[in-house]
C-alpha positions as a LaTeX table, in Angstrom:
\begin{tabular}{lrrr}
\hline
Residue & $x$ (\AA) & $y$ (\AA) & $z$ (\AA) \\
\hline
Met1 & 0.00 & 0.00 & $-0.02$ \\
Ala2 & 1.29 & 3.46 & $-0.95$ \\
Phe3 & 2.49 & 5.70 & 1.93 \\
Asp4 & $-0.04$ & 8.43 & 2.71 \\
Phe5 & 1.15 & 11.51 & 4.68 \\
Lys6 & $-2.35$ & 12.29 & 5.87 \\
Lys7 & $-2.72$ & 8.88 & 7.51 \\
Ala8 & 0.84 & 8.60 & 8.77 \\
Tyr9 & 0.81 & 12.13 & 10.32 \\
Arg10 & $-2.83$ & 12.52 & 11.29 \\
Gln11 & $-2.06$ & 15.07 & 13.99 \\
Leu12 & $-0.59$ & 17.44 & 11.32 \\
Tyr13 & $-3.17$ & 16.90 & 8.56 \\
Leu14 & $-6.38$ & 16.01 & 10.32 \\
Pro15 & $-6.75$ & 18.21 & 13.40 \\
Lys16 & $-9.97$ & 18.78 & 15.29 \\
Asp17 & $-12.24$ & 21.75 & 14.83 \\
Gln18 & $-10.91$ & 23.17 & 18.09 \\
Pro19 & $-7.52$ & 24.93 & 18.50 \\
Glu20 & $-4.62$ & 22.75 & 19.56 \\
Ile21 & $-0.88$ & 23.23 & 20.04 \\
Val22 & 1.50 & 21.15 & 17.92 \\
Thr23 & 5.22 & 21.02 & 17.35 \\
Val24 & 5.78 & 20.69 & 13.64 \\
Pro25 & 9.06 & 19.07 & 12.55 \\
Pro26 & 11.03 & 20.30 & 9.51 \\
Ala27 & 9.54 & 19.27 & 6.15 \\
Asn28 & 10.66 & 19.53 & 2.54 \\
Tyr29 & 8.50 & 20.93 & $-0.23$ \\
Ile30 & 8.32 & 21.76 & $-3.91$ \\
Ala31 & 7.62 & 25.49 & $-3.75$ \\
Val32 & 6.57 & 28.32 & $-6.01$ \\
Arg33 & 6.60 & 31.92 & $-4.72$ \\
Gly34 & 4.31 & 34.62 & $-6.00$ \\
Gln35 & 2.02 & 37.54 & $-5.31$ \\
Gly36 & $-1.53$ & 38.48 & $-6.16$ \\
Asp37 & $-5.16$ & 37.44 & $-5.94$ \\
Pro38 & $-5.34$ & 33.61 & $-5.81$ \\
Asn39 & $-8.81$ & 33.76 & $-7.41$ \\
Glu40 & $-7.61$ & 35.53 & $-10.56$ \\
Glu41 & $-8.58$ & 33.34 & $-13.52$ \\
Gly42 & $-5.37$ & 32.13 & $-15.17$ \\
Gly43 & $-3.32$ & 34.23 & $-12.72$ \\
Ala44 & 0.01 & 33.53 & $-11.15$ \\
Tyr45 & $-1.41$ & 31.46 & $-8.30$ \\
Gln46 & $-3.33$ & 29.12 & $-10.57$ \\
Gln47 & $-0.32$ & 28.73 & $-12.83$ \\
Ala48 & 1.80 & 27.90 & $-9.76$ \\
Ile49 & $-0.60$ & 25.09 & $-8.81$ \\
Ser50 & $-0.28$ & 23.59 & $-12.31$ \\
Val51 & 3.53 & 23.63 & $-12.01$ \\
Leu52 & 3.52 & 22.07 & $-8.55$ \\
Tyr53 & 1.33 & 19.17 & $-9.51$ \\
Ala54 & 3.21 & 18.57 & $-12.74$ \\
Ile55 & 6.46 & 18.22 & $-10.77$ \\
Ala56 & 4.88 & 16.29 & $-7.90$ \\
Tyr57 & 3.49 & 13.62 & $-10.19$ \\
Thr58 & 6.68 & 13.42 & $-12.19$ \\
Leu59 & 8.50 & 12.59 & $-8.96$ \\
Lys60 & 5.81 & 10.12 & $-7.90$ \\
Met61 & 6.18 & 8.24 & $-11.19$ \\
Ser62 & 9.97 & 8.51 & $-11.37$ \\
His63 & 10.39 & 4.80 & $-10.58$ \\
Lys64 & 8.95 & 4.11 & $-14.05$ \\
Thr65 & 11.69 & 6.17 & $-15.74$ \\
Asp66 & 15.46 & 5.94 & $-15.97$ \\
His67 & 15.83 & 8.40 & $-13.10$ \\
Arg68 & 16.46 & 6.53 & $-9.91$ \\
Ile69 & 15.86 & 8.09 & $-6.49$ \\
Glu70 & 17.71 & 6.40 & $-3.63$ \\
Gly71 & 15.34 & 5.14 & $-0.95$ \\
Phe72 & 12.27 & 5.58 & $-3.14$ \\
Phe73 & 8.94 & 4.01 & $-2.07$ \\
Glu74 & 5.51 & 4.51 & $-3.54$ \\
Tyr75 & 3.44 & 7.22 & $-1.95$ \\
Val76 & 0.29 & 9.31 & $-2.34$ \\
Val77 & 0.94 & 12.89 & $-3.47$ \\
Pro78 & 0.22 & 15.07 & $-0.43$ \\
Pro79 & $-2.37$ & 17.85 & $-0.52$ \\
Leu80 & $-1.68$ & 21.36 & $-1.74$ \\
Glu81 & $-0.51$ & 23.79 & 1.00 \\
Gly82 & 0.23 & 27.49 & 1.15 \\
Phe83 & 2.10 & 30.03 & 3.26 \\
Trp84 & 0.50 & 33.50 & 3.10 \\
Trp85 & 1.26 & 37.04 & 4.22 \\
Gln86 & 0.65 & 40.73 & 3.40 \\
Glu87 & 3.37 & 43.31 & 3.86 \\
Gly88 & 3.01 & 45.25 & 7.11 \\
Arg89 & 0.31 & 42.98 & 8.55 \\
Asp90 & 0.48 & 40.19 & 11.07 \\
Gly91 & $-2.93$ & 38.90 & 9.99 \\
Ala92 & $-4.60$ & 39.19 & 6.57 \\
Asp93 & $-7.11$ & 41.51 & 5.01 \\
Asp94 & $-9.22$ & 39.33 & 2.79 \\
Ser95 & $-10.78$ & 42.37 & 1.16 \\
Asp96 & $-7.38$ & 43.13 & $-0.40$ \\
Lys97 & $-6.49$ & 39.83 & $-2.02$ \\
Ala98 & $-4.27$ & 41.49 & $-4.62$ \\
Ala99 & $-1.84$ & 42.32 & $-1.74$ \\
Phe100 & $-1.27$ & 38.67 & $-0.86$ \\
His101 & 2.22 & 37.20 & $-1.05$ \\
Trp102 & 2.28 & 33.42 & $-1.05$ \\
Ile103 & 4.45 & 30.35 & $-1.23$ \\
Ser104 & 2.45 & 27.56 & $-2.75$ \\
Val105 & 3.85 & 24.10 & $-1.84$ \\
Ile106 & 3.41 & 20.36 & $-1.99$ \\
Arg107 & 5.23 & 18.23 & 0.58 \\
Leu108 & 7.97 & 15.85 & $-0.48$ \\
Pro109 & 9.03 & 12.48 & 0.98 \\
Asp110 & 12.33 & 12.78 & 2.78 \\
Phe111 & 14.17 & 10.74 & 0.08 \\
Val112 & 13.58 & 13.45 & $-2.55$ \\
Thr113 & 16.60 & 15.75 & $-2.95$ \\
Pro114 & 16.96 & 19.22 & $-4.53$ \\
Ala115 & 18.59 & 17.49 & $-7.50$ \\
Asp116 & 15.57 & 15.23 & $-7.89$ \\
Val117 & 13.26 & 18.25 & $-7.89$ \\
Ala118 & 15.41 & 19.92 & $-10.54$ \\
Trp119 & 15.20 & 16.76 & $-12.65$ \\
Ala120 & 11.43 & 16.59 & $-12.27$ \\
Ala121 & 10.99 & 20.25 & $-13.14$ \\
Glu122 & 13.03 & 19.84 & $-16.32$ \\
Thr123 & 11.19 & 16.63 & $-17.23$ \\
Ala124 & 7.74 & 18.06 & $-16.59$ \\
Ala125 & 8.56 & 21.22 & $-18.56$ \\
Arg126 & 9.65 & 19.14 & $-21.53$ \\
Lys127 & 6.75 & 16.69 & $-21.47$ \\
Lys128 & 3.95 & 19.11 & $-20.60$ \\
Lys129 & 5.21 & 22.18 & $-22.45$ \\
Leu130 & 5.02 & 24.06 & $-19.15$ \\
Asp131 & 7.48 & 26.62 & $-17.71$ \\
Cys132 & 8.56 & 25.05 & $-14.40$ \\
Ser133 & 11.55 & 27.34 & $-13.81$ \\
Cys134 & 9.69 & 29.10 & $-10.96$ \\
Ala135 & 9.67 & 25.97 & $-8.78$ \\
Gly136 & 12.33 & 25.01 & $-6.26$ \\
Phe137 & 13.14 & 22.93 & $-3.18$ \\
Leu138 & 12.18 & 24.43 & 0.17 \\
Thr139 & 12.67 & 23.29 & 3.74 \\
Val140 & 10.41 & 24.75 & 6.41 \\
Asp141 & 10.85 & 24.28 & 10.18 \\
Glu142 & 7.60 & 25.53 & 11.72 \\
Gly143 & 8.18 & 24.51 & 15.31 \\
Leu144 & 5.56 & 25.46 & 17.87 \\
Cys145 & 2.19 & 26.24 & 16.29 \\
Val146 & $-1.52$ & 26.40 & 16.91 \\
Gln147 & $-3.77$ & 24.75 & 14.37 \\
Ile148 & $-7.45$ & 24.06 & 13.72 \\
Met149 & $-9.68$ & 22.47 & 11.05 \\
His150 & $-11.64$ & 25.14 & 9.25 \\
Ser151 & $-14.86$ & 24.02 & 7.54 \\
Gly152 & $-16.37$ & 26.20 & 4.83 \\
Pro153 & $-15.27$ & 28.80 & 2.28 \\
Phe154 & $-11.97$ & 30.65 & 2.54 \\
Asp155 & $-13.73$ & 33.98 & 3.06 \\
Ala156 & $-15.11$ & 32.63 & 6.38 \\
Glu157 & $-11.63$ & 31.94 & 7.74 \\
Pro158 & $-11.46$ & 35.16 & 9.84 \\
Glu159 & $-14.13$ & 33.73 & 12.19 \\
Thr160 & $-12.08$ & 30.58 & 12.75 \\
Ile161 & $-8.88$ & 32.58 & 13.21 \\
Ala162 & $-10.63$ & 34.74 & 15.82 \\
Arg163 & $-11.44$ & 31.57 & 17.74 \\
Met164 & $-7.80$ & 30.51 & 17.57 \\
Asp165 & $-6.65$ & 33.91 & 18.81 \\
Ala166 & $-9.10$ & 33.89 & 21.72 \\
Trp167 & $-7.96$ & 30.39 & 22.69 \\
Leu168 & $-4.27$ & 31.45 & 22.60 \\
Lys169 & $-4.96$ & 34.33 & 24.97 \\
Gln170 & $-6.87$ & 32.05 & 27.38 \\
Asn171 & $-4.12$ & 29.46 & 27.41 \\
Gly172 & $-0.98$ & 31.60 & 27.72 \\
Tyr173 & 0.17 & 31.78 & 24.10 \\
Glu174 & 0.49 & 34.43 & 21.47 \\
Asn175 & 1.05 & 34.55 & 17.72 \\
Asp176 & 4.68 & 34.69 & 16.60 \\
Phe177 & 4.58 & 35.79 & 12.98 \\
Ser178 & 7.84 & 36.82 & 11.27 \\
Asp179 & 9.41 & 36.75 & 7.81 \\
Ser180 & 10.02 & 33.03 & 8.23 \\
Arg181 & 6.98 & 32.08 & 10.39 \\
Leu182 & 3.83 & 32.51 & 8.34 \\
His183 & 0.09 & 31.85 & 8.16 \\
His184 & $-0.14$ & 28.28 & 6.81 \\
Glu185 & $-3.01$ & 26.51 & 5.12 \\
Ile186 & $-3.42$ & 22.86 & 4.03 \\
Tyr187 & $-6.18$ & 22.22 & 1.52 \\
Leu188 & $-7.86$ & 18.86 & 2.06 \\
Ser189 & $-10.78$ & 19.31 & $-0.34$ \\
Asp190 & $-10.88$ & 19.37 & $-4.13$ \\
Ala191 & $-12.55$ & 22.70 & $-4.85$ \\
Arg192 & $-13.58$ & 21.42 & $-8.25$ \\
Lys193 & $-15.66$ & 18.59 & $-6.77$ \\
Val194 & $-16.80$ & 19.82 & $-3.37$ \\
Ser195 & $-19.09$ & 22.79 & $-2.60$ \\
Pro196 & $-17.47$ & 25.65 & $-0.66$ \\
Asp197 & $-19.59$ & 25.04 & 2.46 \\
Lys198 & $-17.95$ & 21.58 & 2.79 \\
Trp199 & $-14.31$ & 22.59 & 2.16 \\
Lys200 & $-11.83$ & 21.41 & 4.80 \\
Thr201 & $-8.75$ & 23.52 & 5.39 \\
Val202 & $-6.10$ & 23.17 & 8.12 \\
Ile203 & $-5.17$ & 26.62 & 9.42 \\
Arg204 & $-1.83$ & 26.80 & 11.28 \\
His205 & $-0.15$ & 29.78 & 12.95 \\
Pro206 & 3.28 & 30.02 & 14.61 \\
Val207 & 3.07 & 30.74 & 18.35 \\
Arg208 & 5.14 & 31.25 & 21.47 \\
Arg209 & 4.50 & 31.33 & 25.16 \\
Ala210 & 3.05 & 34.71 & 26.17 \\
\hline
\end{tabular}
């Protein structure tokens, strides 16, 4: 049976709908950085997603090519994730989506190296006629965080985040945003197949003891 990150690391991918503190270990990703409204039709964010999945599936199927990855085992491609921020703000103003900066990512198994990602980007670009030069290898060490499962459309996230913030204050924590510690989302639903009221999104924020 193929390795599934969501099942192997349930605490990180399937949290409850109540805030909880977790310590997130370092993880490697394929990453594309950009800026702008994620809802823009054919915009940079949607193009980034196409690139990420093209590379992710090229790596997943690498064992059927001449490219050999040491330690490879079959796995399920993990869900799309994103790190988000707006300049000069700790939180986010959803009414100004054009001001979003983002790093769109898909997690990698530990056996995948930067050289493997570079090979996959070149291979995907050639086979799919897609510019994959924007993608790279990224390691993120999130450390101490608060997270929650958000149910519903993205525009309703501020209500869930307000619950997280209230919980932090009551339990002796505070947000710890910085240039390297960002608002993090993990998208567990296929927006093409599931109605917005049923979307499941993990929301994770960096924290510290107050």
